[in-house]
FIBAKE-933169 format. One record per residue (C-alpha): x, y negated, z negated. Coordinates in steps of 0.5 Angstrom, whole numbers, padded with zeros to 4 digits. Each point is the difference from the previous one (the first is absolute). Example, Ala and Ser with C-alpha at 12.3 -4.5 7.8 and 13.67 -1.06 7.14 Angstrom:
<nodes>
<node><east>0025</east><north>0009</north><up>-0016</up></node>
<node><east>0002</east><north>-0007</north><up>0002</up></node>
</nodes>
This chain:
<nodes>
<node><east>0049</east><north>0015</north><up>-0100</up></node>
<node><east>-0006</east><north>-0002</north><up>0004</up></node>
<node><east>0004</east><north>0000</north><up>0006</up></node>
<node><east>0002</east><north>0007</north><up>-0001</up></node>
<node><east>-0007</east><north>0003</north><up>-0002</up></node>
<node><east>-0003</east><north>-0003</north><up>0007</up></node>
<node><east>0006</east><north>0003</north><up>0004</up></node>
<node><east>-0002</east><north>0007</north><up>-0004</up></node>
<node><east>-0007</east><north>-0001</north><up>0001</up></node>
<node><east>0001</east><north>-0001</north><up>0008</up></node>
<node><east>0005</east><north>0006</north><up>0000</up></node>
<node><east>-0006</east><north>0004</north><up>-0003</up></node>
<node><east>-0005</east><north>-0003</north><up>0005</up></node>
<node><east>0004</east><north>0002</north><up>0006</up></node>
<node><east>0002</east><north>0007</north><up>-0003</up></node>
<node><east>-0008</east><north>0001</north><up>-0001</up></node>
<node><east>-0001</east><north>-0003</north><up>0007</up></node>
<node><east>0005</east><north>0005</north><up>0003</up></node>
<node><east>-0003</east><north>0006</north><up>-0003</up></node>
<node><east>-0007</east><north>-0002</north><up>0002</up></node>
<node><east>0002</east><north>0000</north><up>0007</up></node>
<node><east>0004</east><north>0006</north><up>0000</up></node>
<node><east>-0006</east><north>0004</north><up>-0003</up></node>
<node><east>-0005</east><north>-0004</north><up>0005</up></node>
<node><east>0005</east><north>0003</north><up>0006</up></node>
<node><east>-0001</east><north>0007</north><up>-0003</up></node>
<node><east>-0008</east><north>-0001</north><up>0000</up></node>
<node><east>0000</east><north>-0003</north><up>0006</up></node>
<node><east>0004</east><north>0006</north><up>0003</up></node>
<node><east>-0005</east><north>0005</north><up>-0003</up></node>
<node><east>-0006</east><north>-0003</north><up>0003</up></node>
<node><east>0004</east><north>0000</north><up>0007</up></node>
<node><east>0001</east><north>0007</north><up>-0001</up></node>
<node><east>-0007</east><north>0002</north><up>-0003</up></node>
<node><east>-0003</east><north>-0003</north><up>0006</up></node>
<node><east>0005</east><north>0004</north><up>0005</up></node>
<node><east>-0003</east><north>0006</north><up>-0004</up></node>
<node><east>-0007</east><north>-0003</north><up>0002</up></node>
<node><east>0002</east><north>0000</north><up>0007</up></node>
<node><east>0002</east><north>0007</north><up>0000</up></node>
<node><east>-0006</east><north>0002</north><up>-0003</up></node>
<node><east>-0004</east><north>-0003</north><up>0006</up></node>
<node><east>0005</east><north>0003</north><up>0005</up></node>
<node><east>-0003</east><north>0006</north><up>0004</up></node>
<node><east>0006</east><north>0000</north><up>0005</up></node>
<node><east>0005</east><north>0001</north><up>-0006</up></node>
<node><east>-0004</east><north>0005</north><up>-0004</up></node>
<node><east>-0001</east><north>0004</north><up>0007</up></node>
<node><east>0008</east><north>0000</north><up>0001</up></node>
<node><east>0001</east><north>0002</north><up>-0007</up></node>
<node><east>-0006</east><north>0005</north><up>-0001</up></node>
<node><east>-0004</east><north>0004</north><up>0005</up></node>
<node><east>-0005</east><north>0003</north><up>-0005</up></node>
<node><east>-0007</east><north>-0004</north><up>-0003</up></node>
<node><east>0002</east><north>0002</north><up>-0007</up></node>
<node><east>0001</east><north>-0007</north><up>-0002</up></node>
<node><east>-0007</east><north>-0003</north><up>0003</up></node>
<node><east>-0004</east><north>0001</north><up>-0007</up></node>
<node><east>0006</east><north>-0004</north><up>-0004</up></node>
<node><east>0001</east><north>-0005</north><up>0005</up></node>
<node><east>-0007</east><north>-0003</north><up>0001</up></node>
<node><east>-0001</east><north>-0004</north><up>-0006</up></node>
<node><east>0007</east><north>-0002</north><up>0001</up></node>
<node><east>-0001</east><north>-0003</north><up>0006</up></node>
<node><east>-0006</east><north>-0004</north><up>-0003</up></node>
<node><east>0005</east><north>-0004</north><up>-0004</up></node>
<node><east>0003</east><north>-0007</north><up>0001</up></node>
<node><east>0007</east><north>0001</north><up>-0001</up></node>
<node><east>0001</east><north>-0008</north><up>0001</up></node>
<node><east>-0004</east><north>-0001</north><up>-0006</up></node>
<node><east>0003</east><north>0002</north><up>-0007</up></node>
<node><east>-0004</east><north>0000</north><up>-0006</up></node>
<node><east>0006</east><north>0000</north><up>-0005</up></node>
<node><east>0007</east><north>0002</north><up>0000</up></node>
<node><east>0004</east><north>0004</north><up>-0006</up></node>
<node><east>0008</east><north>0001</north><up>-0001</up></node>
<node><east>0003</east><north>0005</north><up>-0003</up></node>
<node><east>0008</east><north>-0001</north><up>-0002</up></node>
<node><east>0005</east><north>0004</north><up>-0004</up></node>
<node><east>0001</east><north>-0002</north><up>-0007</up></node>
<node><east>0007</east><north>-0001</north><up>-0004</up></node>
<node><east>-0002</east><north>0007</north><up>-0003</up></node>
<node><east>-0001</east><north>0004</north><up>0007</up></node>
<node><east>0007</east><north>0003</north><up>0000</up></node>
<node><east>-0001</east><north>0002</north><up>-0008</up></node>
<node><east>-0007</east><north>0003</north><up>0001</up></node>
<node><east>0002</east><north>0003</north><up>0006</up></node>
<node><east>0005</east><north>0004</north><up>-0003</up></node>
<node><east>-0004</east><north>0002</north><up>-0006</up></node>
<node><east>-0007</east><north>0001</north><up>0003</up></node>
<node><east>-0001</east><north>0008</north><up>0000</up></node>
<node><east>-0004</east><north>-0001</north><up>0007</up></node>
<node><east>0007</east><north>0000</north><up>0003</up></node>
<node><east>0004</east><north>0006</north><up>-0001</up></node>
<node><east>0006</east><north>-0002</north><up>0002</up></node>
<node><east>0007</east><north>-0002</north><up>-0003</up></node>
<node><east>0001</east><north>-0007</north><up>0003</up></node>
<node><east>0007</east><north>-0001</north><up>-0002</up></node>
<node><east>0001</east><north>0006</north><up>0004</up></node>
<node><east>-0002</east><north>-0004</north><up>0006</up></node>
<node><east>0005</east><north>-0003</north><up>0005</up></node>
<node><east>0000</east><north>-0008</north><up>0002</up></node>
<node><east>-0004</east><north>0002</north><up>0006</up></node>
<node><east>-0005</east><north>0005</north><up>-0003</up></node>
<node><east>-0002</east><north>-0006</north><up>-0005</up></node>
<node><east>0000</east><north>-0005</north><up>0005</up></node>
<node><east>-0005</east><north>0005</north><up>0004</up></node>
<node><east>-0004</east><north>0002</north><up>-0006</up></node>
<node><east>-0001</east><north>-0007</north><up>-0001</up></node>
<node><east>-0002</east><north>-0001</north><up>0007</up></node>
<node><east>-0005</east><north>0006</north><up>0000</up></node>
<node><east>-0004</east><north>-0001</north><up>-0007</up></node>
<node><east>-0004</east><north>-0006</north><up>0002</up></node>
<node><east>-0003</east><north>0004</north><up>0007</up></node>
<node><east>0000</east><north>0006</north><up>-0004</up></node>
<node><east>-0005</east><north>-0003</north><up>-0005</up></node>
<node><east>-0004</east><north>-0002</north><up>0006</up></node>
<node><east>0000</east><north>0007</north><up>0003</up></node>
<node><east>-0002</east><north>0003</north><up>-0006</up></node>
<node><east>-0006</east><north>-0004</north><up>0000</up></node>
<node><east>-0002</east><north>0001</north><up>0007</up></node>
<node><east>0001</east><north>0008</north><up>-0001</up></node>
<node><east>-0005</east><north>0000</north><up>-0006</up></node>
<node><east>-0005</east><north>-0002</north><up>0006</up></node>
<node><east>0002</east><north>0006</north><up>0004</up></node>
<node><east>0004</east><north>0002</north><up>0006</up></node>
<node><east>-0004</east><north>-0003</north><up>0005</up></node>
<node><east>0001</east><north>-0007</north><up>-0003</up></node>
<node><east>0007</east><north>0001</north><up>-0002</up></node>
<node><east>0001</east><north>0002</north><up>0008</up></node>
<node><east>-0004</east><north>-0006</north><up>0002</up></node>
<node><east>0004</east><north>-0005</north><up>-0005</up></node>
<node><east>0007</east><north>0002</north><up>0003</up></node>
<node><east>-0002</east><north>-0001</north><up>0007</up></node>
<node><east>-0003</east><north>-0007</north><up>-0001</up></node>
<node><east>0006</east><north>-0002</north><up>-0004</up></node>
<node><east>0004</east><north>-0006</north><up>0002</up></node>
<node><east>0007</east><north>-0003</north><up>-0002</up></node>
<node><east>0005</east><north>-0005</north><up>0002</up></node>
<node><east>0007</east><north>-0002</north><up>-0003</up></node>
<node><east>0002</east><north>-0006</north><up>-0002</up></node>
<node><east>0006</east><north>-0004</north><up>-0002</up></node>
<node><east>0001</east><north>0001</north><up>-0008</up></node>
<node><east>-0002</east><north>-0007</north><up>-0003</up></node>
<node><east>0004</east><north>-0002</north><up>-0006</up></node>
<node><east>-0002</east><north>0003</north><up>-0007</up></node>
<node><east>-0004</east><north>0005</north><up>0004</up></node>
<node><east>-0004</east><north>0005</north><up>-0005</up></node>
<node><east>-0004</east><north>0006</north><up>0002</up></node>
<node><east>-0007</east><north>0000</north><up>0000</up></node>
<node><east>-0007</east><north>0002</north><up>0002</up></node>
<node><east>-0006</east><north>-0004</north><up>0002</up></node>
<node><east>-0007</east><north>0003</north><up>0000</up></node>
<node><east>-0004</east><north>-0004</north><up>0005</up></node>
<node><east>-0008</east><north>0001</north><up>-0001</up></node>
<node><east>-0005</east><north>-0001</north><up>0006</up></node>
<node><east>-0007</east><north>0001</north><up>0000</up></node>
<node><east>0000</east><north>0008</north><up>0001</up></node>
<node><east>0008</east><north>0001</north><up>0000</up></node>
<node><east>0006</east><north>-0001</north><up>-0004</up></node>
<node><east>0007</east><north>-0001</north><up>0004</up></node>
<node><east>0006</east><north>0001</north><up>-0004</up></node>
<node><east>0007</east><north>-0003</north><up>0002</up></node>
<node><east>0006</east><north>0002</north><up>-0003</up></node>
<node><east>0007</east><north>-0003</north><up>0000</up></node>
<node><east>0006</east><north>0003</north><up>-0001</up></node>
<node><east>0008</east><north>-0001</north><up>0002</up></node>
<node><east>0001</east><north>0004</north><up>0006</up></node>
<node><east>0007</east><north>-0002</north><up>0001</up></node>
<node><east>0006</east><north>-0004</north><up>-0002</up></node>
<node><east>-0004</east><north>-0007</north><up>0002</up></node>
<node><east>-0006</east><north>0002</north><up>0002</up></node>
<node><east>-0007</east><north>0002</north><up>-0003</up></node>
<node><east>-0006</east><north>0004</north><up>0003</up></node>
<node><east>-0007</east><north>-0001</north><up>-0001</up></node>
<node><east>-0005</east><north>0005</north><up>0001</up></node>
<node><east>-0007</east><north>0000</north><up>0000</up></node>
<node><east>-0005</east><north>0005</north><up>0000</up></node>
<node><east>-0008</east><north>0002</north><up>-0002</up></node>
<node><east>0000</east><north>0002</north><up>-0007</up></node>
<node><east>-0006</east><north>0004</north><up>-0003</up></node>
<node><east>-0003</east><north>-0003</north><up>-0006</up></node>
<node><east>-0002</east><north>0005</north><up>-0005</up></node>
<node><east>-0002</east><north>-0005</north><up>-0006</up></node>
<node><east>-0006</east><north>-0005</north><up>-0001</up></node>
<node><east>0004</east><north>-0006</north><up>0002</up></node>
<node><east>0006</east><north>-0002</north><up>0003</up></node>
<node><east>0003</east><north>-0003</north><up>-0007</up></node>
<node><east>-0001</east><north>0007</north><up>-0003</up></node>
<node><east>0003</east><north>0003</north><up>0006</up></node>
<node><east>0006</east><north>-0004</north><up>0000</up></node>
<node><east>0001</east><north>0002</north><up>-0007</up></node>
<node><east>-0001</east><north>0007</north><up>0001</up></node>
<node><east>0005</east><north>0000</north><up>0005</up></node>
<node><east>0005</east><north>-0003</north><up>-0003</up></node>
<node><east>0004</east><north>0005</north><up>-0005</up></node>
<node><east>0000</east><north>-0003</north><up>-0007</up></node>
<node><east>0005</east><north>-0005</north><up>-0002</up></node>
<node><east>0003</east><north>0001</north><up>0007</up></node>
<node><east>-0004</east><north>-0005</north><up>0004</up></node>
<node><east>-0003</east><north>-0007</north><up>-0002</up></node>
<node><east>-0007</east><north>-0001</north><up>0003</up></node>
<node><east>-0002</east><north>-0007</north><up>0002</up></node>
<node><east>-0005</east><north>-0003</north><up>0004</up></node>
<node><east>0003</east><north>-0005</north><up>0005</up></node>
<node><east>-0006</east><north>-0002</north><up>0005</up></node>
</nodes>
């Protein structure tokens, strides 16, 4: 019996280590892409190619003083088991989910995390929304086993970068990083306001 208990405990420890390693890879990717957004913030040549106006200068000035290599904290939003049930019952979604095709359901789940972030940016105004869209950075990866869609919020001194992870192919995922406007007093409050009730969990991961 003791031998079997030792085997079970060892297996649980290995599973925990594997889950922690997967979580660390997700956070590592988020930090890497957040740094890429920081590079775009300081890339005058890139912005010159994308926009000829000076409309973003006032918004960019404080963002360019941020150290995107020195995060203060990281928070993760993940879908709960009640996600699909709540999505169908929520009055915010004026749509019959049962009428969606498989492709429609898949596309909706891909778009929802990004739409939450876009809505937060839209509350800051049209210029901020356009700037955040211009400075968005994404990469596609081979989908790991047991992949779960999530949103990481990386807090810096003076900025927040969100990184959303969604399945975008049969065996691929795409991570999309963008500046996001924080309308709350602190990042934890912002994360909880951003996540629809019962649909996402909110956890500090760094």
